[in-house]
Z-matrix of the N, CA and C atoms (Angstrom, degrees):
N
C 1 1.335
C 2 1.390 1 110.17
N 3 1.269 2 121.22 1 134.06
C 4 1.514 3 122.85 2 -176.56
C 5 1.566 4 109.80 3 -110.96
N 6 1.334 5 116.92 4 138.36
C 7 1.434 6 123.53 5 177.69
C 8 1.544 7 110.09 6 -119.99
N 9 1.373 8 116.82 7 90.75
C 10 1.477 9 118.45 8 -170.30
C 11 1.587 10 112.71 9 -61.58
N 12 1.291 11 116.78 10 -34.47
C 13 1.454 12 121.95 11 -178.37
C 14 1.514 13 107.65 12 -65.90
N 15 1.268 14 114.61 13 -46.29
C 16 1.499 15 118.28 14 -179.86
C 17 1.457 16 112.69 15 -62.10
N 18 1.360 17 115.01 16 -44.60
C 19 1.396 18 121.99 17 179.86
C 20 1.645 19 111.76 18 -63.89
N 21 1.284 20 114.66 19 -34.96
C 22 1.479 21 114.63 20 178.71
C 23 1.572 22 112.47 21 -74.78
N 24 1.295 23 116.66 22 -37.78
C 25 1.445 24 118.20 23 -179.59
C 26 1.565 25 108.90 24 -74.80
N 27 1.288 26 116.73 25 -32.41
C 28 1.474 27 119.43 26 178.21
C 29 1.558 28 107.49 27 -65.06
N 30 1.328 29 119.05 28 -40.68
C 31 1.473 30 122.70 29 -177.95
C 32 1.581 31 110.94 30 -76.68
N 33 1.352 32 117.64 31 -37.91
C 34 1.441 33 117.38 32 -171.31
C 35 1.513 34 115.59 33 -118.37
N 36 1.306 35 113.99 34 5.40
C 37 1.557 36 121.17 35 -177.06
C 38 1.494 37 120.91 36 -50.97
N 39 1.379 38 108.11 37 -39.72
C 40 1.471 39 113.09 38 177.36
C 41 1.528 40 118.06 39 -71.21
N 42 1.352 41 110.06 40 -33.62
C 43 1.515 42 115.31 41 173.38
C 44 1.483 43 114.95 42 -71.49
N 45 1.373 44 112.17 43 -37.84
C 46 1.423 45 116.95 44 174.55
C 47 1.506 46 115.35 45 -66.61
N 48 1.329 47 113.32 46 -30.52
C 49 1.580 48 117.39 47 175.59
C 50 1.555 49 110.13 48 -67.12
N 51 1.248 50 119.52 49 -32.32
C 52 1.481 51 123.21 50 175.49
C 53 1.515 52 109.43 51 -66.94
N 54 1.432 53 115.20 52 -43.12
C 55 1.458 54 120.81 53 -178.44
C 56 1.524 55 110.33 54 -66.70
N 57 1.243 56 115.35 55 -37.15
C 58 1.437 57 122.03 56 -179.61
C 59 1.525 58 112.64 57 -65.75
N 60 1.350 59 112.45 58 -43.23
C 61 1.475 60 122.71 59 175.09
C 62 1.500 61 114.33 60 -58.89
N 63 1.336 62 111.97 61 -45.77
C 64 1.475 63 121.44 62 -179.43
C 65 1.494 64 110.17 63 -66.56
N 66 1.337 65 115.23 64 -41.59
C 67 1.540 66 118.04 65 179.19
C 68 1.448 67 111.86 66 -64.84
N 69 1.369 68 115.36 67 -44.04
C 70 1.452 69 118.31 68 179.04
C 71 1.512 70 113.13 69 -59.46
N 72 1.396 71 115.13 70 -42.06
C 73 1.514 72 118.33 71 179.45
C 74 1.533 73 110.35 72 -62.35
N 75 1.332 74 117.28 73 -39.20
C 76 1.459 75 122.35 74 -173.10
C 77 1.578 76 106.65 75 -73.23
N 78 1.257 77 115.11 76 -40.51
C 79 1.524 78 117.00 77 179.59
C 80 1.544 79 111.80 78 -67.19
N 81 1.380 80 113.97 79 -46.39
C 82 1.455 81 116.98 80 175.76
C 83 1.577 82 114.96 81 -59.41
N 84 1.276 83 114.38 82 -42.40
C 85 1.501 84 117.78 83 178.67
C 86 1.430 85 111.85 84 -65.38
N 87 1.382 86 117.02 85 -40.24
C 88 1.507 87 121.12 86 175.36
C 89 1.610 88 112.55 87 -62.46
N 90 1.270 89 112.37 88 -43.62
C 91 1.486 90 119.32 89 177.48
C 92 1.554 91 112.75 90 -58.94
N 93 1.296 92 115.53 91 -49.71
C 94 1.427 93 122.65 92 -174.75
C 95 1.588 94 105.67 93 -70.63
N 96 1.337 95 120.79 94 -38.88
C 97 1.519 96 121.83 95 179.97
C 98 1.560 97 107.47 96 -61.60
N 99 1.411 98 115.10 97 -48.07
C 100 1.452 99 120.15 98 -171.44
C 101 1.556 100 106.02 99 -70.22
N 102 1.303 101 119.99 100 -21.99
C 103 1.488 102 124.17 101 -176.68
C 104 1.527 103 106.85 102 -76.41
N 105 1.284 104 118.41 103 -15.92
C 106 1.537 105 121.69 104 179.62
C 107 1.507 106 113.54 105 95.28
N 108 1.286 107 122.06 106 15.22
C 109 1.470 108 120.33 107 174.74
C 110 1.511 109 107.90 108 -86.80
N 111 1.350 110 109.90 109 163.80
C 112 1.507 111 116.75 110 -174.49
C 113 1.552 112 110.97 111 -74.97
N 114 1.395 113 111.66 112 -179.74
C 115 1.462 114 117.98 113 177.70
C 116 1.456 115 118.10 114 -62.39
N 117 1.287 116 115.50 115 -32.20
C 118 1.482 117 119.81 116 -179.61
C 119 1.515 118 108.83 117 -65.29
N 120 1.322 119 118.26 118 -44.83
C 121 1.413 120 121.16 119 179.32
C 122 1.519 121 112.19 120 -64.70
N 123 1.370 122 112.69 121 -34.42
C 124 1.458 123 116.76 122 178.83
C 125 1.517 124 113.35 123 -64.96
N 126 1.336 125 113.41 124 -47.57
C 127 1.508 126 117.62 125 177.85
C 128 1.485 127 114.20 126 -61.28
N 129 1.414 128 114.93 127 -43.80
C 130 1.440 129 116.94 128 176.45
C 131 1.528 130 116.71 129 -62.99
N 132 1.323 131 114.63 130 -39.29
C 133 1.478 132 121.15 131 176.07
C 134 1.575 133 110.91 132 -59.30
N 135 1.285 134 112.26 133 -49.42
C 136 1.448 135 122.32 134 -179.23
C 137 1.469 136 111.17 135 -56.96
N 138 1.443 137 117.25 136 -52.77
C 139 1.364 138 119.91 137 -177.43
C 140 1.578 139 117.57 138 -66.83
N 141 1.343 140 116.01 139 -33.40
C 142 1.459 141 123.69 140 -178.40
C 143 1.544 142 103.62 141 -74.02
N 144 1.284 143 121.38 142 -53.52
C 145 1.439 144 123.14 143 -178.89
C 146 1.527 145 113.06 144 -63.13
N 147 1.267 146 115.05 145 -36.58
C 148 1.514 147 118.23 146 178.90
C 149 1.454 148 113.71 147 -66.10
N 150 1.404 149 113.47 148 -41.60
C 151 1.533 150 119.11 149 175.92
C 152 1.458 151 112.14 150 -66.72
N 153 1.348 152 116.46 151 -42.80
C 154 1.568 153 118.89 152 177.62
C 155 1.425 154 112.09 153 -66.93
N 156 1.293 155 120.24 154 -43.10
C 157 1.532 156 122.24 155 175.98
C 158 1.430 157 112.68 156 -57.32
N 159 1.372 158 114.97 157 -47.99
C 160 1.483 159 115.98 158 -179.68
C 161 1.532 160 112.89 159 -65.88
N 162 1.368 161 115.52 160 -41.94
C 163 1.434 162 114.25 161 179.79
C 164 1.552 163 114.71 162 -61.59
N 165 1.388 164 114.07 163 -42.06
C 166 1.553 165 114.57 164 -179.27
C 167 1.520 166 110.25 165 -68.67
N 168 1.371 167 113.79 166 -36.18
C 169 1.482 168 111.98 167 -179.43
C 170 1.599 169 110.53 168 -72.72
N 171 1.259 170 117.40 169 -28.77
C 172 1.555 171 123.89 170 175.81
C 173 1.441 172 109.23 171 -64.85
N 174 1.391 173 117.26 172 -47.68
C 175 1.506 174 118.03 173 177.07
C 176 1.468 175 113.80 174 -63.03
N 177 1.358 176 114.44 175 -39.90
C 178 1.529 177 115.97 176 173.96
C 179 1.520 178 109.28 177 -58.93
N 180 1.305 179 120.28 178 -43.82
C 181 1.538 180 121.77 179 -175.66
C 182 1.515 181 106.47 180 -67.24
N 183 1.259 182 122.61 181 -36.02
C 184 1.478 183 123.57 182 -173.08
C 185 1.586 184 102.39 183 -75.15
N 186 1.325 185 122.20 184 -40.22
C 187 1.472 186 121.11 185 177.27
C 188 1.493 187 111.10 186 -57.54
N 189 1.434 188 113.96 187 -47.13
C 190 1.475 189 116.53 188 -178.99
C 191 1.576 190 110.59 189 -67.13
N 192 1.295 191 116.84 190 -33.24
C 193 1.548 192 115.95 191 175.12
C 194 1.545 193 107.75 192 -62.91
N 195 1.321 194 117.07 193 -45.17
C 196 1.525 195 118.16 194 178.49
C 197 1.496 196 112.39 195 -59.35
N 198 1.374 197 120.23 196 -38.63
C 199 1.344 198 119.58 197 176.54
C 200 1.516 199 112.20 198 -70.34
N 201 1.295 200 116.98 199 -39.21
C 202 1.472 201 118.09 200 178.09
C 203 1.561 202 110.90 201 -58.35
N 204 1.308 203 115.64 202 -42.40
C 205 1.511 204 119.00 203 180.00
C 206 1.558 205 112.51 204 -63.76
N 207 1.359 206 116.23 205 -29.01
C 208 1.464 207 118.16 206 -176.69
C 209 1.532 208 109.16 207 -87.59
N 210 1.427 209 118.77 208 -36.11
C 211 1.443 210 118.32 209 -172.05
C 212 1.493 211 113.06 210 -93.30
N 213 1.415 212 116.69 211 -24.00
C 214 1.467 213 110.94 212 -168.57
C 215 1.586 214 108.64 213 -105.53
N 216 1.273 215 121.05 214 144.14
C 217 1.448 216 121.64 215 177.94
C 218 1.563 217 108.72 216 -77.08
N 219 1.217 218 115.96 217 152.05
C 220 1.513 219 122.97 218 -178.81
C 221 1.452 220 109.10 219 -97.24
């Protein structure tokens, strides 16, 4: 039995985690900037949300990799 979504995330999950982190950082920085806060708040919000987004996406990718190792034959 094949699981295309699991195969895709197992192969590209780490790169996707970086993209998710970058997107989270950009969106948070844009939101804080448009809310009228200063540049320091913008940088802090971008860094924190980028790191959190990357970490959560990376954990998800690791879990999918673990599932792929147990479900799929080599």
